[in-house]
C-alpha positions as CSV (number, residue, x, y, z in Angstrom):
1,M,188.3,-37.3,-19.7
2,K,186.2,-35.8,-22.6
3,R,183.1,-37.5,-21.4
4,L,183.5,-36.5,-17.9
5,I,183.7,-32.7,-19.0
6,R,180.7,-33.1,-21.2
7,Y,178.8,-34.5,-18.6
8,L,179.7,-31.6,-16.2
9,L,179.1,-28.9,-18.8
10,I,175.5,-30.6,-19.1
11,A,175.1,-30.8,-15.3
12,L,175.7,-27.2,-15.2
13,A,173.5,-26.1,-17.7
14,L,170.8,-28.2,-16.2
15,L,171.4,-26.6,-12.9
16,A,171.3,-23.2,-14.3
17,A,168.1,-23.8,-16.4
18,L,166.4,-25.7,-13.4
19,T,167.2,-23.4,-10.5
20,P,164.9,-20.9,-11.5
21,V,162.0,-23.2,-11.7
22,Y,162.9,-24.9,-8.5
23,W,163.0,-21.8,-6.6
24,M,159.7,-20.5,-8.0
25,I,158.1,-23.9,-6.7
26,T,159.7,-23.6,-3.2
27,I,158.4,-19.6,-3.1
28,S,154.9,-20.9,-3.9
29,L,154.9,-23.2,-1.1
30,K,156.6,-21.2,1.7
31,R,155.0,-18.9,4.3
32,E,156.0,-15.2,3.9
33,V,158.4,-15.5,6.7
34,D,160.2,-18.1,5.2
35,Q,160.3,-16.6,1.6
36,F,162.6,-13.6,3.0
37,A,164.6,-15.6,5.4
38,T,168.5,-15.2,5.7
39,P,170.1,-17.1,4.5
40,P,167.8,-18.5,2.0
41,R,165.9,-21.9,3.1
42,W,166.2,-24.0,-0.2
43,F,165.0,-27.2,1.6
44,S,164.0,-26.5,5.5
45,F,160.8,-25.1,5.4
46,S,157.4,-26.0,6.1
47,P,155.1,-26.3,3.0
48,T,152.0,-24.5,2.8
49,L,149.3,-24.5,-0.2
50,E,147.7,-21.2,1.2
51,H,149.0,-19.0,-2.1
52,Y,147.4,-21.6,-4.1
53,A,144.3,-21.2,-2.2
54,D,144.8,-17.3,-2.6
55,A,145.2,-17.3,-6.1
56,F,142.7,-19.8,-7.4
57,L,139.7,-19.5,-4.8
58,A,140.2,-16.0,-3.5
59,R,141.5,-14.2,-6.4
60,S,140.5,-14.5,-10.3
61,F,143.5,-16.7,-11.6
62,G,141.3,-19.6,-12.5
63,Q,139.6,-17.1,-15.0
64,Y,142.7,-16.1,-16.1
65,L,143.9,-19.5,-16.7
66,L,140.7,-20.4,-18.7
67,N,141.0,-17.5,-20.6
68,S,144.8,-18.3,-21.7
69,G,143.8,-21.8,-22.5
70,L,140.9,-20.7,-24.9
71,V,142.9,-17.9,-26.5
72,A,146.2,-20.1,-27.0
73,A,144.1,-22.8,-28.3
74,A,141.9,-21.2,-30.8
75,S,144.6,-19.1,-32.0
76,T,147.0,-21.9,-32.6
77,L,144.3,-23.8,-34.5
78,C,143.3,-20.8,-36.4
79,A,147.1,-20.2,-37.5
80,L,147.8,-23.8,-38.4
81,V,144.3,-24.4,-40.2
82,I,145.1,-21.2,-42.6
83,G,148.9,-21.2,-42.3
84,T,149.2,-24.8,-43.6
85,L,146.9,-24.2,-46.6
86,A,149.0,-21.1,-47.4
87,A,152.4,-23.1,-46.9
88,Y,151.2,-25.8,-49.2
89,A,150.0,-23.4,-52.0
90,L,153.7,-21.9,-51.7
91,A,155.3,-25.0,-52.1
92,R,153.5,-26.7,-54.7
93,F,152.1,-23.8,-57.0
94,R,154.5,-21.8,-59.4
95,L,153.2,-18.1,-59.6
96,P,154.0,-15.8,-62.5
97,Y,157.1,-13.4,-62.0
98,R,158.0,-15.8,-59.1
99,L,155.5,-14.3,-57.0
100,D,155.6,-17.6,-54.9
101,R,159.0,-17.0,-53.5
102,K,158.5,-13.3,-52.9
103,L,155.4,-13.8,-51.2
104,A,157.1,-16.2,-48.8
105,L,159.7,-13.5,-48.2
106,W,157.2,-11.1,-47.5
107,I,155.2,-13.0,-45.2
108,L,158.4,-14.0,-43.4
109,S,159.6,-10.3,-43.0
110,T,156.6,-9.5,-41.0
111,R,158.1,-11.3,-38.1
112,M,161.0,-8.7,-38.3
113,F,158.7,-5.9,-37.0
114,P,159.0,-5.3,-33.3
115,A,155.6,-6.3,-31.7
116,I,155.3,-2.7,-30.0
117,V,155.3,-0.9,-33.2
118,T,151.7,-2.7,-34.0
119,A,150.4,-2.0,-30.5
120,V,148.6,1.0,-31.0
121,P,147.3,0.6,-34.4
122,L,145.5,-2.8,-33.1
123,F,144.3,-1.1,-30.1
124,L,142.8,1.5,-32.4
125,I,141.4,-1.1,-34.8
126,M,139.9,-3.3,-31.9
127,R,138.4,-0.4,-30.5
128,D,136.5,0.9,-33.8
129,L,135.5,-3.0,-33.8
130,S,134.2,-2.9,-30.5
131,L,136.4,-5.7,-29.6
132,L,138.6,-4.4,-26.9
133,N,138.4,-6.6,-23.3
134,T,137.5,-9.4,-25.6
135,Q,138.9,-13.0,-26.1
136,L,138.0,-12.8,-29.8
137,S,140.5,-9.8,-30.1
138,L,143.4,-11.7,-29.0
139,I,142.5,-14.8,-30.8
140,I,142.7,-12.5,-34.0
141,V,145.7,-10.9,-33.2
142,Y,147.8,-14.1,-31.8
143,T,146.6,-15.7,-35.1
144,A,148.1,-12.9,-37.2
145,F,151.3,-13.1,-35.2
146,N,151.7,-16.9,-35.4
147,L,150.7,-17.4,-39.4
148,P,154.1,-16.2,-40.7
149,F,155.8,-18.6,-38.3
150,V,153.4,-21.6,-39.7
151,V,154.1,-20.6,-43.3
152,W,157.6,-20.4,-43.0
153,M,157.9,-23.7,-41.3
154,M,155.5,-25.6,-42.9
155,R,156.6,-24.6,-46.4
156,G,159.9,-26.2,-45.4
157,F,158.2,-29.5,-44.6
158,F,155.9,-29.6,-47.7
159,A,158.9,-28.7,-50.0
160,E,160.7,-31.8,-48.7
161,L,157.8,-34.2,-49.7
162,P,158.1,-35.8,-53.4
163,R,155.3,-34.4,-55.5
164,D,155.2,-38.1,-56.9
165,L,152.8,-39.2,-53.8
166,E,150.1,-36.4,-54.8
167,E,150.4,-36.9,-58.4
168,A,149.9,-40.8,-57.8
169,A,146.6,-39.9,-55.7
170,L,145.7,-37.7,-58.5
171,V,145.9,-40.4,-61.3
172,D,143.9,-42.6,-58.9
173,G,140.9,-40.2,-59.1
174,D,141.5,-38.3,-56.0
175,S,141.0,-34.3,-56.0
176,R,144.0,-32.0,-54.9
177,L,142.3,-31.2,-51.5
178,G,141.8,-35.1,-51.1
179,A,145.4,-35.9,-51.9
180,F,146.4,-33.1,-49.7
181,W,144.3,-34.4,-46.8
182,R,144.8,-37.9,-47.2
183,V,148.4,-38.1,-48.5
184,V,150.4,-35.1,-47.4
185,L,149.3,-34.3,-44.1
186,P,149.7,-37.7,-42.2
187,L,153.4,-37.5,-43.9
188,V,154.2,-34.0,-42.2
189,T,152.4,-34.6,-38.9
190,P,155.4,-34.2,-36.8
191,G,156.1,-31.1,-38.6
192,L,152.7,-29.8,-37.8
193,V,153.0,-30.9,-34.1
194,A,156.3,-29.1,-33.7
195,T,154.7,-26.1,-35.3
196,A,151.6,-26.1,-33.0
197,V,153.9,-26.6,-29.9
198,F,155.9,-23.1,-30.7
199,C,152.8,-21.3,-31.7
200,L,151.0,-22.5,-28.5
201,I,154.0,-21.5,-26.3
202,V,154.1,-18.1,-28.0
203,S,150.2,-17.4,-27.5
204,W,150.6,-18.9,-24.0
205,N,153.2,-16.5,-22.6
206,E,152.4,-13.6,-24.7
207,F,152.3,-10.3,-22.6
208,L,152.1,-7.1,-24.5
209,F,149.0,-7.6,-26.7
210,A,147.0,-9.2,-23.8
211,L,148.1,-5.9,-21.7
212,V,147.0,-3.5,-24.3
213,L,143.6,-4.9,-25.5
214,T,142.5,-6.4,-22.2
215,Q,141.7,-4.7,-18.7
216,T,138.8,-6.9,-17.4
217,D,138.8,-10.3,-15.7
218,A,136.5,-11.7,-18.3
219,A,139.3,-11.7,-20.9
220,M,142.5,-10.9,-19.0
221,T,145.0,-13.9,-19.6
222,L,147.7,-15.6,-17.1
223,P,150.8,-13.6,-17.8
224,V,148.7,-10.3,-17.3
225,G,147.1,-11.3,-14.3
226,I,150.5,-12.4,-12.6
227,A,151.9,-9.3,-13.5
228,G,149.1,-7.5,-11.9
229,R,150.0,-8.7,-8.5
230,V,153.1,-6.0,-8.6
231,T,151.7,-3.0,-7.0
232,Q,153.1,0.2,-5.6
233,Y,152.2,-1.1,-2.2
234,E,153.2,-4.8,-2.2
235,I,154.5,-7.6,-4.2
236,K,152.6,-10.8,-3.6
237,L,155.4,-13.3,-4.4
238,G,153.8,-16.3,-3.2
239,V,150.7,-15.9,-5.3
240,M,152.5,-15.1,-8.3
241,S,154.5,-18.2,-7.9
242,A,151.7,-20.2,-7.3
243,A,150.2,-18.8,-10.4
244,G,153.4,-19.4,-12.4
245,V,153.7,-22.7,-11.6
246,V,150.2,-23.9,-12.5
247,A,150.9,-21.7,-15.7
248,M,153.9,-23.7,-16.8
249,M,152.1,-27.1,-16.2
250,P,149.9,-27.1,-19.3
251,I,152.4,-26.4,-21.8
252,L,154.8,-28.8,-19.9
253,I,152.4,-31.6,-20.1
254,F,151.4,-30.9,-23.8
255,A,155.3,-30.9,-24.7
256,L,156.1,-34.2,-23.0
257,S,153.0,-35.9,-24.6
258,V,153.9,-34.9,-28.1
259,Q,157.5,-35.3,-27.4
260,K,158.3,-37.9,-30.0
261,Y,156.5,-35.9,-32.9
262,L,158.5,-32.8,-31.7
263,V,161.7,-34.4,-31.9
264,R,161.0,-35.9,-35.4
265,G,159.6,-32.7,-36.7
266,L,162.1,-30.6,-35.7
267,S,164.5,-33.0,-37.6
268,L,162.1,-33.5,-40.6
269,G,163.9,-32.2,-43.8
270,G,167.3,-32.4,-42.2
271,V,168.6,-35.6,-43.9
272,K,167.4,-36.4,-47.5
273,G,167.4,-40.1,-48.4
């Protein structure tokens, strides 16, 4: 009975999580007359691809998709490179007056600020630097936004590794950077992948800064482009759903492709042997 109840609860949770996704997919395949049918047509409708053609051929959603991919990938890569080096330094080196621990807390505390409080200052900074309506502005902002999370995550992974591994490499004549590259990084690859997935999701789905810093098709990302289909005259539900289906596919494929590393990364350091 306990197992039956457990499976029933899991089934209900899956139903609650997947029903909106299924509804979005069906809306993207329905004609407008079927979208507003009463009662709702969950299964009995004639599918069409006109909304996908409207979104990615007649409109600029293809450009928005490329912008989102470039900005998310570049910002994630920059945050991982800078944040991993900073996390390694905080985990391995001791600073006077315990500054290494204080710095780690200060870095993490920046994530406690609401993002909206930095929107206006960032807009003014990017305006003075002539970076408004550019992909570079979003890459800089997303990198800064993801850095505290990367440092916090990777510092925990590095702290779980014994120092003896690096010391053995140093004794064999390797440099500190060489030991970090050839010994430490391969051991924390699962944690690095897990951190990259979360950073990529945050950058891919981010809406506020993309709305504030970009207004042109050349730099606008997919979340802002989808929201732009809601106007005072009409709401393009089919086009928005089609763009939403395409938007979730890259992250889903990436997460599934690195699933084994993701699970290992989330559990890395949870058990000490």
